[in-house]
N, C-alpha and C positions, 0 to 999 in steps of 0.2 A: 398499538401495533402489538396487537400477542405476539408471542416466542413458544418454541416447544424443545424440549431437548431430548434427544433421545441415544443410547447409545451406539460405538458400534452396530455390536450384535445385532440388533433391533434394528436400524437403517439397512444388516444386510438383509436381513427377515423379510424383509416389508417395504422397500422401497417405491411402492404406490401411496402407503400410509404418509411416509415422509414427500414426498409431490403434491400430495393433497392438504398436510399440514402449513403446507409453505406458500400454499395459496394463503396464509391466512397472515403469515407474515414472516418471518425466520428459521428457520430452523438449526438447533444449532444439535453438533453430531459429539459427541464426547467418545475419548481415548480413556480406557482407567479412569473415568471421575474427572476428566480434564480437560472443556473447551477445544476441540482440533480442526472442524469443521463447520462452515453454515452454510446450508441452500436456504439460494433464492428463485424466485421464480427470476426469467429472464427478465421481465420487465420493470423490477423492482432493480435487479442488476444494473441497470442501462438509465435507470433515474438518479444509484449513486456513482454511476462513473461518469455520468455528463456534468455532473458537479464538479471537476479534477479540472485544476491546467492544463493546458498542453504546454509540450515539451517550449516550444517557441515563449509560451506565456511566460516561464519557470522562466525560461534565460532570457528575456526582453529585461532593457537598461527599466527600473524605477526611475520614475519622476521626480528632479531634481539631485537624482545621487552624482551628475554633472558639478554640484555644489558642495562637496562631501570633501571635506582639506586631508588628503591622502598624501602621502610624501615621502616617497624610500628614500636613505640613503646610500650615497654612493659608496661604492666599497674601496679603498688604497690595495686592496688585495689583488694581489698576479696570482691566478691559479694557475696553476701548474699541469699539467701530461702526468696520468697517474705510470706507475715502475708494473710493471709485471713479468716476472722470472720465470 
């Protein structure tokens, strides 16, 4: 997938050129010589976003996790309330 790089100034002066270039691949937009933004077509964005797991999948207990030996020691310390003056 070919990429194109534009400065912020070039992007601001000719957004149509950037949009046309994004049809062929990502367009990197730089600020002071450093990449700061990427312009993608919406179809490319959807393709990238579709591969990400949902929050439900991220929080789901992995298979076999119940067999992990994790034991917390009992504390013999007694908590006392904080004193505020």
